SERO-4910 file (N, C-alpha, C, O; in steps of 0.05 Angstrom, whole numbers):
BEGIN
 pado doro    nc1    nc2    nc3   cac1   cac2   cac3    cc1    cc2    cc3    oc1    oc2    oc3
  Unk    A   1803   2591   1988   1799   2564   1978   1796   2565   1947   1805   2585   1936
  Unk    A   1788   2550   1934   1785   2546   1903   1758   2558   1897   1741   2563   1914
  Unk    A   1755   2563   1870   1731   2574   1858   1713   2558   1856   1691   2568   1849
  Unk    A   1713   2531   1859   1691   2510   1853   1680   2509   1883   1692   2514   1904
  Unk    A   1653   2500   1880   1635   2496   1903   1648   2479   1924   1665   2462   1918
  Unk    A   1640   2484   1949   1651   2465   1969   1645   2437   1967   1623   2433   1957
  Unk    A   1658   2416   1975   1653   2389   1972   1631   2385   1991   1631   2399   2011
  Unk    A   1610   2367   1988   1591   2357   2002   1604   2331   2018   1623   2318   2010
  Unk    A   1590   2326   2042   1600   2307   2060   1605   2280   2044   1627   2268   2046
  Unk    A   1585   2270   2028   1592   2247   2013   1613   2246   1993   1624   2224   1988
  Unk    A   1621   2269   1980   1642   2271   1965   1668   2273   1979   1688   2262   1969
  Unk    A   1669   2285   2002   1691   2283   2020   1699   2255   2028   1723   2247   2026
  Unk    A   1677   2238   2037   1682   2211   2043   1690   2193   2019   1706   2175   2021
  Unk    A   1679   2201   1997   1689   2183   1972   1715   2189   1968   1729   2169   1962
  Unk    A   1728   2213   1969   1755   2221   1966   1770   2205   1990   1791   2193   1985
  Unk    A   1761   2206   2013   1776   2191   2036   1785   2161   2029   1806   2149   2032
  Unk    A   1761   2154   2020   1763   2121   2011   1781   2120   1986   1794   2099   1983
  Unk    A   1782   2136   1972   1806   2135   1949   1831   2140   1957   1851   2131   1945
  Unk    A   1831   2158   1980   1862   2161   1989   1872   2141   2009   1895   2142   2016
  Unk    A   1854   2122   2018   1862   2102   2038   1888   2086   2031   1905   2081   2049
  Unk    A   1893   2080   2006   1915   2064   2001   1939   2081   1992   1960   2070   1986
  Unk    A   1936   2106   1991   1955   2123   1982   1975   2129   2006   1968   2131   2030
  Unk    A   2002   2130   1997   2021   2140   2019   2024   2172   2017   2018   2184   1997
  Unk    A   2033   2185   2041   2035   2211   2039   2059   2219   2022   2081   2207   2024
  Unk    A   2053   2240   2004   2075   2248   1984   2089   2270   1994   2113   2274   1988
  Unk    A   2075   2289   2012   2091   2311   2024   2091   2309   2051   2070   2302   2063
  Unk    A   2116   2314   2064   2119   2314   2095   2127   2342   2103   2144   2355   2092
  Unk    A   2109   2351   2126   2115   2378   2135   2134   2373   2162   2125   2359   2180
  Unk    A   2153   2382   2164   2172   2379   2187   2166   2399   2206   2146   2413   2205
  Unk    A   2187   2400   2226   2187   2417   2249   2181   2448   2241   2168   2462   2256
  Unk    A   2191   2455   2219   2190   2482   2210   2162   2490   2203   2157   2514   2200
  Unk    A   2143   2472   2200   2117   2478   2196   2111   2481   2162   2124   2470   2144
  Unk    A   2089   2499   2161   2082   2500   2128   2100   2524   2119   2097   2548   2125
  Unk    A   2118   2514   2105   2137   2537   2092   2128   2541   2059   2109   2529   2048
  Unk    A   2143   2556   2048   2137   2559   2017   2146   2537   2005   2133   2531   1985
  Unk    A   2165   2523   2011   2175   2501   1996   2154   2476   2001   2151   2461   1982
  Unk    A   2142   2472   2022   2122   2457   2033   2098   2463   2011   2090   2444   1996
  Unk    A   2088   2485   2010   2068   2494   1994   2073   2486   1964   2055   2475   1951
  Unk    A   2098   2493   1954   2103   2490   1926   2105   2458   1921   2100   2450   1898
  Unk    A   2113   2442   1940   2113   2415   1935   2084   2402   1934   2076   2385   1918
  Unk    A   2070   2414   1953   2041   2406   1953   2024   2412   1929   2009   2397   1918
  Unk    A   2031   2440   1921   2022   2444   1894   2025   2431   1873   2006   2427   1857
  Unk    A   2052   2423   1869   2061   2403   1847   2051   2377   1853   2046   2364   1832
  Unk    A   2047   2366   1872   2037   2340   1878   2006   2337   1872   1995   2317   1861
  Unk    A   1993   2362   1881   1965   2361   1870   1961   2364   1839   1942   2354   1828
  Unk    A   1980   2379   1825   1981   2381   1796   1984   2353   1783   1974   2347   1761
  Unk    A   2000   2336   1797   2008   2313   1783   1988   2291   1791   1985   2272   1775
  Unk    A   1973   2292   1814   1958   2270   1825   1929   2277   1830   1913   2259   1827
  Unk    A   1921   2300   1836   1896   2308   1842   1886   2305   1871   1872   2322   1882
  Unk    A   1896   2282   1883   1887   2275   1908   1913   2263   1922   1924   2242   1916
  Unk    A   1921   2281   1942   1947   2273   1959   1944   2272   1986   1926   2283   1997
  Unk    A   1964   2257   1999   1961   2256   2025   1986   2273   2035   2008   2271   2023
  Unk    A   1984   2286   2054   2006   2303   2069   2010   2296   2099   1992   2298   2115
  Unk    A   2032   2287   2105   2040   2279   2133   2048   2301   2148   2066   2314   2138
  Unk    A   2037   2308   2174   2047   2330   2189   2063   2317   2213   2055   2297   2226
  Unk    A   2087   2331   2218   2103   2321   2237   2100   2338   2263   2107   2361   2262
  Unk    A   2087   2327   2285   2084   2337   2310   2070   2369   2307   2081   2389   2315
  Unk    A   2051   2367   2296   2036   2394   2290   2025   2408   2317   2016   2393   2334
  Unk    A   2026   2434   2319   2013   2447   2344   1984   2447   2338   1968   2439   2356
  Unk    A   1974   2455   2316   1946   2452   2308   1940   2440   2278   1939   2454   2257
  Unk    A   1937   2417   2280   1939   2403   2255   1915   2412   2238   1919   2410   2214
  Unk    A   1890   2420   2248   1867   2430   2233   1873   2455   2220   1863   2459   2198
  Unk    A   1888   2473   2231   1895   2503   2224   1915   2496   2199   1911   2505   2176
  Unk    A   1935   2481   2206   1954   2471   2183   1945   2463   2158   1953   2470   2136
  Unk    A   1923   2445   2166   1909   2431   2142   1892   2452   2125   1889   2448   2101
  Unk    A   1882   2473   2138   1865   2490   2127   1884   2509   2111   1877   2517   2089
  Unk    A   1908   2517   2123   1926   2537   2110   1938   2524   2085   1944   2537   2065
  Unk    A   1941   2496   2085   1952   2481   2062   1931   2483   2041   1937   2489   2018
  Unk    A   1908   2478   2048   1881   2477   2027   1884   2502   2015   1888   2504   1991
  Unk    A   1881   2523   2033   1875   2550   2023   1901   2562   2006   1896   2578   1988
  Unk    A   1924   2555   2011   1946   2565   1999   1952   2551   1969   1963   2563   1951
  Unk    A   1942   2526   1969   1941   2511   1941   1919   2510   1929   1918   2495   1909
  Unk    A   1897   2523   1938   1872   2523   1920   1860   2496   1919   1849   2487   1900
  Unk    A   1864   2480   1943   1852   2452   1942   1829   2451   1960   1824   2470   1975
  Unk    A   1814   2427   1960   1793   2424   1983   1801   2406   2004   1813   2385   1997
  Unk    A   1798   2410   2025   1806   2389   2048   1789   2371   2051   1766   2375   2061
  Unk    A   1796   2348   2044   1776   2325   2044   1773   2314   2069   1751   2305   2076
  Unk    A   1796   2312   2087   1797   2304   2113   1825   2305   2128   1847   2309   2117
  Unk    A   1819   2302   2153   1847   2300   2168   1843   2277   2187   1826   2277   2205
  Unk    A   1861   2260   2183   1863   2230   2200   1887   2226   2213   1906   2218   2199
  Unk    A   1891   2232   2237   1910   2232   2252   1928   2255   2249   1919   2278   2254
  Unk    A   1951   2251   2240   1968   2273   2227   1973   2277   2198   1991   2290   2188
  Unk    A   1950   2263   2185   1953   2260   2154   1930   2278   2145   1907   2277   2154
  Unk    A   1937   2294   2127   1917   2311   2112   1910   2302   2084   1928   2296   2068
  Unk    A   1888   2301   2079   1878   2291   2051   1866   2318   2036   1847   2331   2046
  Unk    A   1879   2324   2011   1874   2348   1996   1869   2339   1969   1883   2322   1958
  Unk    A   1846   2350   1957   1839   2344   1932   1835   2372   1915   1821   2391   1923
  Unk    A   1849   2372   1891   1845   2394   1872   1842   2382   1845   1861   2372   1834
  Unk    A   1817   2385   1832   1811   2377   1806   1831   2389   1782   1835   2413   1781
  Unk    A   1843   2373   1767   1860   2382   1746   1843   2394   1725   1824   2381   1716
  Unk    A   1849   2419   1717   1836   2434   1697   1835   2420   1666   1816   2420   1651
  Unk    A   1859   2408   1660   1866   2399   1634   1851   2369   1632   1833   2363   1616
  Unk    A   1861   2355   1650   1853   2322   1649   1847   2312   1677   1862   2299   1691
  Unk    A   1821   2318   1683   1812   2308   1712   1810   2276   1711   1797   2264   1694
  Unk    A   1824   2266   1730   1822   2231   1732   1799   2219   1749   1787   2198   1745
  Unk    A   1794   2239   1771   1774   2230   1790   1748   2243   1787   1747   2267   1789
  Unk    A   1727   2229   1783   1700   2238   1780   1685   2233   1805   1678   2212   1814
  Unk    A   1680   2259   1815   1664   2261   1839   1637   2251   1840   1624   2261   1822
  Unk    A   1625   2235   1855   1597   2226   1856   1578   2251   1860   1584   2270   1874
  Unk    A   1558   2248   1848   1538   2270   1849   1511   2258   1858   1504   2235   1854
  Unk    A   1497   2276   1871   1469   2267   1879   1447   2285   1865   1452   2309   1860
  Unk    A   1424   2273   1857   1404   2283   1841   1391   2305   1857   1388   2301   1881
  Unk    A   1383   2327   1846   1370   2345   1862   1344   2335   1877   1328   2321   1865
  Unk    A   1339   2342   1899   1316   2332   1915   1318   2304   1927   1300   2293   1939
  Unk    A   1343   2293   1924   1347   2264   1933   1359   2267   1960   1365   2248   1973
***
């Protein structure tokens, strides 16, 4: 995955809320997760930080989602139906500020 620490549950929930109005940018067809799908997802994450990826008839949607997250260096924010929500913070100009909880809260 990515060098950043894993997302906490409340952060994944926040990202899923932000992703709600978004349309899937990348579509994974019958061929599955190919190099071109990974490249398209990587570019979409570089452009948007938070993206939805639509899976077409996946055999194992959770395995495909984890593979996409790992291969793109993104965090898996959630899998809803056949839609995967991925987040990768932009190193140059982050647009999404994740909520944080105070220590001991």
